[in-house]
DRENNU-145188 format. One record per residue (C-alpha): residue in one letter; x, y, z. Coordinates in steps of 0.2 Angstrom, whole numbers, padded with zeros to 4 digits, always signed. Layout:
// residues N
aXYZ/...
***
This chain:
// residues 471
m+0000+0000+0000/n+0007+0017-0005/k+0009+0031+0007/r-0006+0041+0000/k-0018+0026+0002/l-0011+0022+0019/a-0014+0040+0025/t-0032+0039+0017/a-0036+0023+0027/k-0029+0031+0043/r-0040+0046+0041/v-0055+0035+0037/m-0052+0026+0053/e-0050+0042+0063/l-0067+0048+0056/v-0075+0031+0060/n-0069+0032+0078/q-0074+0050+0080/y-0092+0046+0074/r-0093+0031+0086/q-0087+0043+0100/l-0100+0056+0096/k-0113+0044+0094/a-0109+0036+0111/e-0108+0054+0119/n-0125+0060+0112/p-0135+0046+0104/s-0150+0057+0101/a-0141+0067+0088/f-0140+0052+0077/y-0158+0047+0079/s-0171+0049+0065/p-0188+0045+0070/y-0201+0036+0059/p-0217+0047+0056/w-0227+0038+0070/q-0213+0040+0082/d-0212+0059+0079/k-0231+0059+0081/l-0229+0050+0098/y-0217+0063+0104/r-0227+0078+0098/a-0242+0072+0107/g-0233+0074+0123/a-0234+0093+0122/n-0253+0093+0124/n-0257+0076+0133/k-0252+0071+0150/q-0257+0053+0147/r-0252+0043+0131/l-0254+0025+0126/l-0245+0018+0112/m-0254+0002+0107/a-0243-0006+0095/a-0239-0022+0086/n-0224-0033+0091/r-0206-0029+0084/v-0211-0011+0078/g-0199-0002+0091/k-0211+0004+0104/t-0199+0001+0118/y-0185+0009+0110/s-0196+0024+0106/a-0201+0027+0124/a-0183+0024+0130/f-0177+0038+0118/e-0190+0050+0126/v-0184+0045+0144/a-0166+0048+0139/c-0170+0065+0132/h-0179+0070+0148/a-0166+0062+0160/t-0151+0070+0151/g-0159+0087+0145/m-0152+0083+0128/y-0167+0086+0116/p-0164+0085+0097/d-0167+0100+0086/w-0183+0092+0079/w-0190+0089+0096/e-0208+0096+0098/g-0214+0086+0113/a-0215+0088+0132/r-0199+0096+0139/f-0192+0098+0156/d-0182+0114+0161/y-0176+0105+0177/a-0169+0088+0181/p-0184+0077+0183/r-0188+0062+0193/i-0193+0047+0181/w-0200+0030+0185/c-0199+0016+0172/l-0211+0001+0176/g-0211-0016+0170/v-0219-0033+0174/t-0205-0041+0183/g-0187-0036+0188/e-0180-0048+0175/q-0190-0040+0161/m-0185-0022+0167/r-0166-0027+0167/d-0166-0036+0150/v-0177-0024+0141/i-0180-0007+0148/q-0163-0005+0158/k-0153-0012+0143/e-0161+0000+0131/l-0157+0015+0142/f-0141+0011+0151/g-0134-0006+0144/d-0129-0019+0157/l-0125-0016+0175/l-0108-0024+0178/a-0097-0022+0193/g-0108-0007+0199/e-0107+0002+0183/m-0117+0004+0167/t-0110-0001+0150/g-0119+0013+0141/a-0133+0013+0128/m-0146+0027+0125/i-0139+0036+0140/p-0120+0037+0138/t-0109+0030+0152/h-0101+0047+0156/l-0117+0055+0161/v-0121+0041+0174/q-0116+0048+0191/g-0121+0034+0202/v-0131+0018+0203/t-0140+0010+0217/p-0143-0008+0214/t-0159-0017+0218/v-0161-0031+0230/g-0166-0048+0224/v-0163-0046+0205/p-0145-0047+0200/r-0138-0033+0189/l-0154-0023+0190/a-0153-0005+0196/k-0165+0003+0208/d-0160+0021+0205/v-0148+0029+0192/r-0143+0047+0194/i-0139+0056+0178/t-0130+0072+0174/h-0143+0085+0168/p-0139+0103+0164/k-0150+0109+0179/g-0143+0096+0191/l-0145+0077+0193/s-0160+0068+0187/v-0165+0051+0194/v-0172+0036+0184/s-0180+0023+0195/f-0185+0005+0190/k-0201-0002+0198/s-0210-0019+0196/y-0229-0018+0197/s-0230-0036+0199/q-0227-0032+0218/g-0243-0022+0218/q-0247-0004+0219/h-0240-0002+0237/v-0223+0000+0230/l-0228+0016+0220/m-0236+0025+0235/g-0229+0041+0243/s-0218+0049+0230/t-0221+0063+0218/v-0215+0059+0200/d-0212+0070+0185/f-0213+0056+0171/a-0218+0038+0172/w-0216+0025+0158/i-0226+0009+0158/d-0218-0005+0147/e-0231-0019+0145/e-0248-0018+0152/p-0251-0021+0170/q-0265-0034+0174/d-0268-0025+0191/p-0280-0012+0187/t-0274-0001+0202/i-0257+0002+0194/y-0262+0015+0181/p-0273+0026+0193/q-0259+0025+0206/l-0247+0032+0193/l-0260+0046+0189/t-0260+0050+0208/r-0241+0050+0209/t-0239+0062+0194/a-0253+0073+0199/t-0241+0085+0208/g-0226+0082+0197/n-0219+0094+0184/k-0218+0108+0197/n-0236+0105+0202/k-0242+0107+0184/g-0245+0088+0182/g-0233+0075+0177/y-0233+0063+0162/v-0238+0045+0160/l-0232+0036+0144/m-0238+0018+0141/t-0231+0006+0127/f-0238-0011+0125/t-0245-0024+0113/p-0263-0027+0119/e-0261-0046+0123/n-0274-0045+0138/g-0288-0040+0126/m-0301-0027+0129/t-0296-0023+0147/e-0303-0009+0157/l-0288+0002+0153/v-0288-0002+0134/t-0307+0000+0133/q-0306+0017+0142/f-0293+0024+0129/m-0301+0016+0114/e-0319+0021+0118/d-0320+0034+0131/i-0304+0044+0129/k-0303+0060+0139/p-0296+0077+0136/g-0277+0076+0140/q-0276+0058+0134/w-0269+0052+0117/l-0270+0035+0109/g-0258+0029+0095/n-0258+0013+0086/v-0243+0006+0076/t-0244-0009+0064/w-0231-0018+0055/d-0234-0008+0039/d-0228+0008+0049/a-0211-0001+0053/p-0200+0000+0037/h-0186-0011+0046/l-0198-0026+0044/d-0198-0032+0026/g-0211-0042+0018/a-0203-0059+0020/t-0200-0056+0038/k-0218-0051+0041/q-0225-0066+0032/q-0214-0078+0041/l-0220-0071+0058/l-0238-0072+0053/d-0237-0090+0047/a-0230-0095+0064/m-0244-0087+0074/p-0261-0094+0078/e-0274-0085+0067/y-0283-0077+0082/q-0267-0068+0087/r-0262-0061+0070/d-0271-0045+0071/m-0265-0042+0089/r-0247-0045+0085/s-0246-0037+0068/k-0258-0023+0070/g-0259-0019+0089/i-0277-0023+0089/p-0284-0030+0105/v-0291-0048+0105/l-0296-0060+0119/g-0285-0074+0114/e-0292-0092+0115/g-0308-0086+0124/m-0314-0077+0108/v-0331-0082+0102/f-0326-0078+0084/p-0307-0082+0083/i-0305-0074+0066/s-0297-0059+0059/e-0308-0043+0057/d-0301-0041+0039/a-0310-0058+0035/v-0327-0050+0038/r-0325-0032+0035/i-0331-0025+0019/d-0333-0007+0012/p-0351-0002+0011/f-0360-0003-0006/p-0378+0000-0013/i-0389-0015-0009/p-0398-0022-0024/d-0417-0020-0023/h-0421-0038-0025/w-0411-0044-0010/k-0420-0049+0006/r-0418-0036+0021/l-0421-0039+0039/a-0418-0030+0056/a-0416-0038+0073/m-0415-0030+0090/d-0409-0034+0108/f-0419-0025+0121/g-0409-0015+0134/i-0414-0009+0152/d-0397-0007+0161/h-0387-0009+0145/p-0389-0002+0127/t-0404-0006+0116/a-0396-0013+0100/a-0402-0016+0083/i-0394-0023+0067/w-0399-0022+0049/a-0394-0035+0036/a-0396-0040+0018/f-0395-0057+0010/d-0389-0061-0007/p-0397-0077-0012/d-0386-0080-0027/s-0370-0081-0017/d-0378-0085+0000/i-0369-0071+0008/i-0377-0061+0022/y-0371-0043+0024/i-0373-0033+0041/t-0375-0016+0034/d-0380-0004+0049/e-0381-0004+0068/y-0389+0005+0082/a-0384+0005+0101/v-0391+0018+0113/s-0393+0017+0132/g-0405+0026+0143/e-0420+0030+0132/v-0438+0024+0132/p-0446+0013+0119/a-0454+0027+0109/i-0437+0035+0106/h-0429+0018+0101/a-0443+0014+0090/a-0443+0030+0081/a-0424+0029+0078/i-0425+0011+0071/k-0441+0014+0060/a-0432+0029+0053/r-0418+0018+0045/m-0429+0007+0035/e-0447+0000+0034/i-0443-0019+0036/p-0447-0033+0048/v-0438-0033+0065/v-0434-0049+0074/y-0434-0048+0093/p-0429-0059+0108/a-0439-0069+0120/d-0438-0057+0134/g-0449-0045+0124/d-0464-0056+0128/q-0462-0054+0146/t-0476-0044+0154/e-0473-0027+0162/k-0480-0028+0180/g-0488-0010+0180/s-0496-0010+0163/g-0499-0028+0159/k-0491-0025+0142/t-0476-0034+0135/l-0461-0024+0129/a-0464-0030+0111/d-0482-0023+0112/m-0474-0006+0117/y-0463-0006+0102/r-0477-0012+0090/n-0488+0002+0097/h-0474+0014+0091/g-0475+0007+0073/l-0462-0006+0073/e-0466-0022+0062/l-0460-0035+0075/i-0459-0053+0072/g-0454-0066+0085/p-0449-0070+0097/f-0433-0076+0090/t-0428-0095+0088/n-0415-0104+0078/p-0421-0113+0062/d-0425-0129+0072/g-0436-0120+0084/t-0424-0120+0099/r-0416-0105+0107/f-0399-0112+0111/v-0385-0099+0109/e-0370-0110+0104/p-0378-0117+0088/g-0381-0100+0081/l-0364-0094+0085/m-0356-0109+0076/i-0367-0105+0061/m-0361-0087+0061/l-0342-0093+0063/e-0344-0105+0049/r-0351-0091+0038/m-0337-0080+0043/r-0324-0093+0039/t-0331-0097+0022/g-0334-0078+0017/r-0353-0079+0018/l-0355-0066+0032/k-0348-0049+0029/v-0350-0033+0039/f-0349-0015+0033/g-0334-0006+0040/t-0345+0008+0045/c-0352-0003+0059/g-0340+0003+0073/q-0350-0004+0088/w-0351-0021+0079/f-0332-0022+0078/s-0329-0015+0095/e-0340-0029+0103/f-0333-0042+0091/r-0316-0039+0099/r-0323-0041+0116/y-0335-0056+0113/h-0327-0070+0123/r-0330-0085+0134/k-0324-0087+0152/n-0324-0104+0160/g-0333-0111+0144/k-0347-0098+0146/i-0351-0083+0135/v-0347-0067+0145/k-0363-0057+0145/q-0356-0040+0144/f-0354-0029+0129/d-0363-0041+0118/d-0379-0032+0113/v-0375-0029+0095/m-0368-0047+0094/d-0385-0054+0101/a-0395-0044+0088/s-0383-0050+0074/r-0386-0068+0079/y-0405-0065+0078/c-0403-0057+0062/v-0391-0069+0053/l-0401-0084+0058/s-0418-0076+0053/i-0415-0067+0037/e-0417-0081+0025/r-0434-0086+0033/f-0441-0069+0037/g-0432-0056+0026/d-0441-0045+0014/k-0439-0030+0003/p-0439-0013+0011/g-0456-0004+0013/s-0466-0020+0010/a-0467-0028+0028/s-0483-0018+0033/n-0492-0023+0017/m-0489-0042+0019/p-0501-0054+0028/e-0496-0057+0046/t-0496-0075+0042/l-0480-0073+0033/y-0471-0068+0049/p-0478-0080+0062/t-0473-0078+0080/m-0460-0091+0083/d-0466-0096+0100/l-0459-0113+0102/
***
């Protein structure tokens, strides 16, 4: 090698070493976020509680660790538009177990704890001023003190498997939950701990997890009853460019079908207890105009201490496909209001369940009579085609139709899909919560071939075509 080439090679090595040193000293300067990561960070500027509900392997833990590192060191990149501390904050990082925190959260932030010192990762070693090891879990820190432009920040690791009592007493500026706690008291306890953080302006809670526990109380609240100051983000494999098509397909092929949406899209499911263990994509379809000659039918489920629900469906006799096209689910109204809303959608027969024939003590009228008096063309009460009212045979018919592409649901039926995700068994029995639209769907799917009709013709047809199914 001549002198010029040797000098060039030495210069290249010097530059590589400088790059490595700069990256080790300030990793945030070399971090370029995906669009969804940037959105996550920016959401922190206006939301004190954030939930990133994401697919596996998209980088959710790394993303949260980066934000923790920014707050702990005070080293924010130029593009940062998220929450920001102008002092050295106190930060909690929470995980399921000590081992999980050590092998995942601590490793992303600090590297390994060896001989009382961190090896370095997102937060460089030279900024770590002291480590207090935890008791009972080897190589896991309890508290780490970090150099901050305004003093020393503290990052503490806590396992919520020990219960909420380990979280009591302290004021925290920022808390990060990695993996959803099964204990429903953990999240409220963190809200309490952060309430007076951030110099009494209210601290921040960031949660990152794949919703493996299904539609829990926490997930349901963020998905269906989100409050001001809360933010929900969802990340799928399609949002993660580092996952190529071959990798995604290989992972999908190795997963049980009922877990695929949860692991690839971050969509909550209920695991092996799902009544319909099938992907939403297998039944979802874009709305389209229904041909005039197709049979139409509605079905309802009466609600007193839960929503009154109704479903509208269409049947294509040529392809033997049933389409659920519309829905209604409202709580706290009287029959007159429900009847008017249902009748306004379409003049077609409405199947109702057996409890509609129970007599109301005060008036002596049945619930079905009340709805009929308000103009609904009710038929029923519902039975299966064989005259029974058993639930499981009807569910199996629905599942078979789903699996064979003969039951489709318009994507505009948001309540239907919400209940579909939650509809599950526990100890072999259907959990009778959040199932009003599902019940109405079962009545409709099993009745439309027998009692469906064209819109507007029900009231003109002889009543004998719609006999009461009182078997």
